[in-house]
N, C-alpha and C positions, 0 to 999 in steps of 0.2 A: 452281273458282269457287264461292263460297258461295251458298246459296239465299237470295234476298231474303226469301222467305216465312218461312223459319226465323228469320232475324234479326228481322223484324217481329213474329213471334210472341213472341220473347224480350223485345222492347221493350214489347209489349202486356202481357205478364205483369207487367213492372215497373210500367207505368202503373196496372194494377189495384191494386197494393199502395200506390202513392204517391198516387193521386188522392184517395182519401177523406181522407187527412191534409192534402193540399194544400187541399182545400175547407174543411176545419176551420180551417186557418190563415187563409184569406181571410175566414172568418166573423168574425174579430176586427176587421176594418176597418169604418170608418163606412159608412153606406148608399151614398153616392155613389161612394166609392173602391172599394167592393166591387163595385158594378155595372160600373164601368169595367174593373176587373181581371178580373172574370168574363167580360165581353165579350172581352177580349184573349185569354183562355185558350180561347175558342171555345165556352163553355158556354151563352151566351145572346146575343140580339141587343142592339142599343143601348137597347132599351126594357125589357130584363130578361126577355124571353120565351125559354124554353129552346130551344136549337138543337142540331143534330148537327154543327156546324161542325168542321173539322179543327183540332185543338189541337196538332199537331206530333207528331214521332215519339218524343219523350222520350228522346233518346239519352243525355243526361247522367245523369238518374236511373237509366236502365236500366244504364248503365255502373257506377254506384255499387253497385247491387244485385248485378250479376254478379260484381263483384270480391269483395264480402262473401261471396257464396255460395262462391266459389273458395277463400276463406281459412278460413271456419268451417263451411261446409256449409249455411248458411241466409242468405237475404237480409234477414231480419227485423231484425237489429240495425242495419242501415244505412238503414232506411226514412226516419228523420228527415234523414239526410244526403242522400238522394234528393230529399226535399221541398225542402231548403235550396238545393241546386244548381239545381233547377228554378226556384225563386223568383229567384235571382240571374241566371240565364240570361234570364228574362223581364223583369226590371228592365232588363237591358242591351238587350233587343230594343225595348222601348218607347222608351228614350232614343235608340237607334240610328235608329229610324224617324224620330224628331223631327229629329235632326241631319242626316240624309240627305234629309229632306223627302219620304220615301217615303209615298205615300198608300195603298198596298196591301200587305198581308201575308196570305199563304194565301188569296188571292182575296177578302179582306174589307178594308174601310177601316180604316186604322190609328187608334190611340187619338188622336193629336194631330189627325188629319184630321177627327175627329168632335167632340172636346171641347176642342181647343185646346192650345197649347204648355204652359201652366202646369199643366193637369191631367195631361198626359203626364209632366212632371217629377215631380209629387207622387206619382202612382200608382207610377211606377218606384221612387221613394225608399221608398215604403211597402212594396213587395215586398222590397227589400233589408233593411229593418228586420225584417220577418217572418222572413227566413232566419236572422238572428241569434237571434231568440226561439225558433224551432223547435229549433235546436241546443242553446241554453242550457237548455231545459226537457226534454231528451230522457231524462234519468235514466241516461245512459250514463257509466261511469267514464272514458270517453275523450272526453267532450263538449268539454272545454276544448281538447284537442289538435285536435279536428275543427274547432272554431270558429276557432282560430288559422289552420289551413290554409286555410279558406275566406276569412278576412279577407285573408290575403296574396294569394290568387288574385284576389279582387275588386279589391284595389289594383292588381295587375298588369293586370287587364282594363281598368281605367280608364286606366292609363298607355298601353296599346295604343290605346285610343280617342283619347286626346289626340294621340298621334303621327299617327293616321289623319287627324284633322282638320287637323293642322299640315301634313301632306304635300300637302293640297289647295292650299295657298297657296305651295308651293315649286315652282320650275322644274325641279329635278332631285332625285331620291331614289335612293340606291344600293340594290343588292339586299340587302346585309347589313342596312341600315336597315329595309328592307321586311320582311325575315324577322323581325327583332326586333319590329317592330310587330305582325305576325301572331302571334308567340309570346305577346305580352301580351294581345292582343285575343281570341284563340281558344284557344291552347294552355293558358293559365293555368287556365281553368275546367275544361277537359276533364282536365287533369292532376289538379286538385283533386277532380273527380268520382270518379276512380279511387282517389285517395289516401284520400278520406273513407270509401269502402267498406272499404278495408284497415284504417284506423284504428278505425272503429267495430266491426269484426269482431275486433279485438284483435291484429292482426299486429304483429310487431316492426318496429323502425325501418328496417332494410334492406329488408324486404318492402314496407313502405309507400313507400319511395323507388323501388323497382322499378316499382310500379304507377303512381306519379306520373309517372315517365319514360315509361311506356307511354302514358298519357293525353296527356302533353305532345307526344310525337311524333305521336300520332293527331290532336291539335289542328292541327298544321301541315298534315298531309294533308287534314284537313277544310277548312281555310282555302284551300288551293290549289284544291281541287275547287270550293269556293264561288266563288272568283274565276273559274274556268273557266265555271261556270254563269252568273255575272254578265255574261259576254260572249255565250256561245253557248247558254245554257240555254233550253229551250222554255218559253214563257210559261205554258202550261197546267200545267206541272210546278213552275215556280219562283214563279208568281204575280206575276212582274214582266215588263216588256217585254224582248224580245230586245235584246242590246247595251246593256242598261241602265247598266252600269258605265262603258262608253265614252261613252255619252251624257252622263254626269255627270263625265267627265274624271277618273275615279278611277285613281290609280296603284296598281293591284293587282299581285300577284306576276308573272303572265305578261307584263303590260305592262312592268314595270320590267326584267325580264330581257331583253325584246325591245329596250328602249331602250339597255340597257347592252351587249348582246352581239349584237344583230341586224344589224350592218353597215349597208348602204345602206337596207335596209327599216327598221331601227331609227332611222336619221337622218330618214327620211321621216315615220315615226311621231312623232318628237320635234317636227318642224315642225308636224304636225297638232295636237299638244297645245298649241302656242302660239297657235292661232287662237282669237279671243275670241267670234266669232259663234256663235249656237246651231247645232249641227251638224244637217244634214238626214239623212234616212234613208240616202241614198247615202253621205254622209260617214262615218257610223258603220260602215256595211257595209265601206267601204274601210279604215277603221282596224282592224276585226276581221281583214280579209284581211292587213293589214300585220303584225299580231301573229303570225298563223299563218305567213306567209312568213318572218318573222324567226326562227322557231323557238320562239316563246314558248309556244305550245300544247303542242308536243312536249316541251319541257323541263318544263312544269308536270305533265304526265301522268307522266313519268319520276320527277320529284321526289316526287310524291305516293306512288308505289310505293316509293321509297326510304324515305320516312318510315314507311310501314307496315312495311317490313322492320326498321327500327330499333325500332319499337314491339314487334314480335315478339321481337327480341333482348333487350329489357328484360324481357319476360316470362320469359325463360330463368332469370333470377335469382330469380323468385318461387317456383319449386318447386311449382307447382300440378298437380292431377290432369289427365290428358289430356283428359277430357271438358270440364272448365272451360276449359282452354287452347284447345280447339277453338272454344268459344263466343266467347271473346275475339278469337281470330284471325278468325272469321267477321264479327264486328262491325267489326273494322278494315278488312277487305276491302270490306264493305258501305259504309262511310264513304268509302273511296277511289273506289268505282265508282258511287256513287249518281247516277242520272239522266244519266250521260254516254253 
């Protein structure tokens, strides 16, 4: 089992390289947009006063830099890629909080909860535009390839979010549909995060594809674990109430598996999902028990492990040094086991 401390140290090293350029990018924004974005990143409070708030683990830029180091021996060529994927990730978070009406992220009020819906949309859009600028101006001979890969991933991310919203209005969703949604929503950007590291480090097409597949499989593992945390995660770790996804009647991967393959427990869970009244605490606790009794939690844990195994298999084709391979394997295990 990997040391969480070692992985967090690797990610912290990546953030040290990315954050100065990330701040430089945000300096291009108008005064109000910059304040809101800086607040979202945890660097200040809503009045602009500096804080030491949690700004996240920076998994995506960390992955970009680790891949570049594995390919060419240095993370430096991929720093603009790390900045760009972090900007796209946070564009999606700001919009996601708005769509889900989540008022808390990392134990702080979300952007829309403070400044309103319109500001959340505009600030998220501004971060997405900055990502394009950062890559276009990075003076790398591979900037166009990197920009194209990120644009495709962003389009796929949006497709996944569209499906996620659509599923909330549907009575039934199949497991393949749910996996496809998660692939767009989460795998696309993690795949691009790894691919950009390889592209900007000068890797050939086959190696870039191997790393993209690694990140893509890792993204499914990440989403599965995220779905588990959305039901059973401790509020002090997730920043959200326990059973939050069930309270919102979200059709997440362990829920959809339970509905499709959970037998009598799945049928009872399906009946619960048809109820229109706001669920009580006992109601959501019962729904969580039904997911577990149906086998949804066990399946999700096993499927996350399988996706990590597939991610490792993709790395076999990359032909990287054992030390770099060990770092990427540790990152994969950390993602699959975080806070469970």
